[in-house]
Structures are given as C-alpha cells and as structure tokens.
N, C-alpha and C positions, 0 to 999 in steps of 0.2 A: 504494499499499499504505500501512498505518498508520504505518510508520517513516519515511514520506516518500521512500522510495527508488522509482526507476523499476522498472517490472515487466518481467522478462524472460520471455516464453512461447516455449517450444520445442515445436513441433509434429512428432511423431515417428510412424513406422509400424512398429509392433513386428514383429520377425522379418525385416525388410527390410535388405539389405546396407548401404544408405546410412545407416541408423540405426545399425547396428553400428559403421560407420566413424566416425560422429560421436561415438559414445561412447568408442571406443578412442583416436581420434586427437585430439579436440577437447575434449569434456567431461571427460576424464581428464587434460588438461594443467594442470599446477600453476599457470601464469600465468592461464589462463582461469578456473580454479577460484577463485583468489584475487580477481580482478577482480569475478567474479559475488558472491561471498560478501561483499565490502567495499561494493559500490556498487549492487547489485540484489536485489530480491526475485525468486526464480525459481520457475517452475512448468513441468511437462511436460504436454503434452496429447497424447492419441492422435488423430491427424488423422481417422482413419475414424470416430471416435465423436464428432467435433466438426466436422461438415461445415458447418453453418450459421455457426459462430463463425469457422472457418478462412475462409469466403468473405467474411465482414464484416471480418476483420482483414487478410488477405493478398490476397484476390481469387481467383476461380477454384476449382477443386476441390481437396480436401484432399491435401496431400502434405508432405514434410518442408520445413520453414521455421522461422525465428525471428523475433520481433517484440519491440520494446521499447514499451511502452505507459506512460501515466501514470496518476495516480489518477482522472482524469475519464474514463478508458476510451479516451483518444484514442490513436491509432497514431502513435507518434513515428518509428519507423524499422523497416525490413523487410529481411530477409535470406533470400531463397528458396534452398532447396536446400542442398547440402553445402558446408561451409566449413572449412578447416584452422584451426588454433590462430591463426596470424598474421592471417588474414582475418577470424576471428571478433573477436578483440580490436579490429581496426580498426573493425569493425561497433559494437561496444559504445562505443568511443571517440567515434566519429562521432555516435551517439545523444546521448550525454552533451554533447558539445561544441555541438552544434546546438540543443539543447533550449531554452536561454533565448531564442534568436531566434525559435523556433517560438511560444513563449509570448507574445512581444512582438507577433508578427504575429497571434496569435489574439485577443489583447486589443484590437488595432486594429480587427479585423473585427467584434468584439463592440460596439465603440462605433460603427462605421459598416457595419452588416450588409448594406446595399445598395450600398456603394461598390464599383465594379468594381476600383478600384486596391487595395482592402483584401483583397478575395477573391482577385485574382490574386497578390498578394504572399503571401498565405498559402499558396496552391498552390506558389509558388516555394520556400518554406521546407520544404514536405513533399517537394518535388523534391531539394533539397539533401540530405535524409535518407533518400531513396529510399523514402519512403512512398508509393508510387506510386498506390495505389488512392485515397487521400485528395487526392493532387495532382490527379488526374484529376477528382474530384468538384468541385474548385474550378474548374478549367478549364472544365468543362461549364457551371457555374453562370454564369461570365462570358460564355460563348458564348451561353447561353440568354437572359440579360439583355440582351446587346448585340442580339440578333436582335428583341427587342421595342421597341427605340428607333426612334422615328419619324426622329429626327436623332441624329447622333453626332458628337462634337467629335474632334479629332486623337488626344487621349490614349485615348479610348474605342476608336477604331479600332485603334489600335496594340495595345491590350490584347485585344481580340477576335481580331485576326489572330495574336498570339502564342499565345493559347489555343488556337485551331484547329491552329496548327502544332504544338504540343506534343501535342495529342490525336492528330493525324495519325502523329506518330512513334510513339506508343505503339500505335496500332492496326496500323501496318505491321509492328512487331516481333512481333505476335501473329497475322500473316498474315491480317488482315481487310481485304481489297482494297477492298470498296464503301465501307466506313466510312473508310478512309484517303483515298480519292478525294474523298469528300464534304468532309473537313475541309480537305484541300489547297485545294479549290475555294473553300471559305468564306474560307481564310486569304488567298488572292489577291484575293478580292472585296472584303476590308477594306483592302487596299492596303498590303502589307508593305514595309518599307525594306531596305536592302541587308544589314543584320545578319541580319533574319529570313529574307531570300530565300536566303541560303547554306543555312540548315538545311532549308528547303523543297526546295532542290534536291537534297540528300541523301535526304530522304524520298521525293521523287519517283524518284530513281534506285533506291532500295530497292523501291519499288513496282513499277516496270517490270521489275526483276529477278524479283520474285515472280510477276509475270505472264509470265514467260520471254521478255520482249521485250528481249533482252540487249543488242542493238546500240544501241537507244534508251536503255537504262539507262546503257551506257558513254558515249554523247553527253552525257547530262545530268549525270553525274558529272564528266566531263572538263571541262565548262562551269563546274561548281562550283569546280574546282581553278584554272581560268584566271581566273575572275572574282574568286575570293575566296582568293588563295593563302596568306593568313596567318589564315585562320578557325580557330577553337578546334577545330573537328571535322575539321581536315584529315586526321588519322590515320584517321578513321572513313570518310572519303570515299575514301582510298587503299585502305583494306582492301575497300570494297564494289566499287570499281572492278576490283581484282584478282580478286575473286570472280566478278564477271559477265564 
C-alpha cells in the first residue's frame, strides 16, 4: 500500500455462518481491530466474486481465508478458514516478524535466480510464514531444475530430495495419492539423509493410511518412532499412529 504497510486481505462468503462468526468473534475484537488499524491496510473481498484472485493468493477454490501481502503483490502469509482473536493476532504477528527474512531471501534469489539453494531457501521462508502456495512453487522449481541436471553434487541432491519430501507432505495432506507417491519416490532416489528420512517415513505412513493399508501404515510410523525418537515431528507421528 502507499503508506508502506502490509496489506491484509480477508476473503469472506456473505451470508455464511463462518463469515458471521469471524465478524462477531474476531474482526470485532478490540485487540484485533487495533493491530490491523495500526499495522496494516485492510480490505475485504467476496470469495465467490474473486475466484481467480483467491486461487492465485490462497490456492484452490474460493472460501473463507485471510492473507497478508506486500506492495509487490507477494503473498507473505496465509491463514485459511476461521480463526478466533488469539489465533488471528498470532497470524498477523507471524507475518510481520517473518517478513524481513522473506525479503532477504527474495533479494538473494533475485541476485542468483538459477541457484537451487536460493530458490529452496526462499521456499523455506514461505514455509515459515505458511504461505504454502508460494512455498510449493519454489520447491517445484528446485525439483524441476534438479531433474534437468546431468550430474548433481551432494548439496544439489539434498536440495532436490528435500523439495520432493516437502511436496509429498503437502500432497498427502490434500489426499493426492499418486502425486504423493511420485514425490516420495523421487525424494528417495536423490538419497535423503536421516533427518529427511524421518519426515519421509511420516509422509509414507500417512499415505498408507490414506490408502486404507492401516497395518502397513502402523509399521512405518512405528519404525519412525524407533529410528528417530527425538525427531521434531514426533507428536505428529504419534497422532498419525493413533489414528491408523
């Protein structure tokens, strides 16, 4: 915006209960109103009338969601669905706090637009801010660049494997079985290390659960717990194991 503030866009669906709840519980909250007024330029958009714009900013079909964007039109952070006042404030704080690192990563990418490291790092900053559509675009670019390499050094292989691992997780969470399996296969082909392998085991366990192969899913998730007991996603593994 012209005043240098980040832009907060809220996609709503007129007449829907979730929109009414947002208005009554979140947007009417005094702390939320103050934060928005002082730190952001805010607009509302009717999701049903902004289908293409919603798809470009959030991804998927139009529904209730909020996004923070900058003056360049870049999507800094995304919050899908309903959020109460506390969660909405954390979303705004996350966007502001993480924006400088995103700018730095974006500048590094502009200096070295073909560097797999710069592209991957930019994707990681989007990931930190939960700007998932932009993050996935970066990981896909790394994966595509790596696929065209006749030879790849150790760093390039790790970046390719990590990108496929992240893409696999995003796909399994959306129920895309074939795409998940493809990315898992590619991640393993590039030769992941132990840290990456733990995440892949979780993704594979989720995939087998999605395929209703529950016994196999449980075996994979149990293997993840046994091999990587201190992994950062241990709670996610336990939850998935309990579910299957």
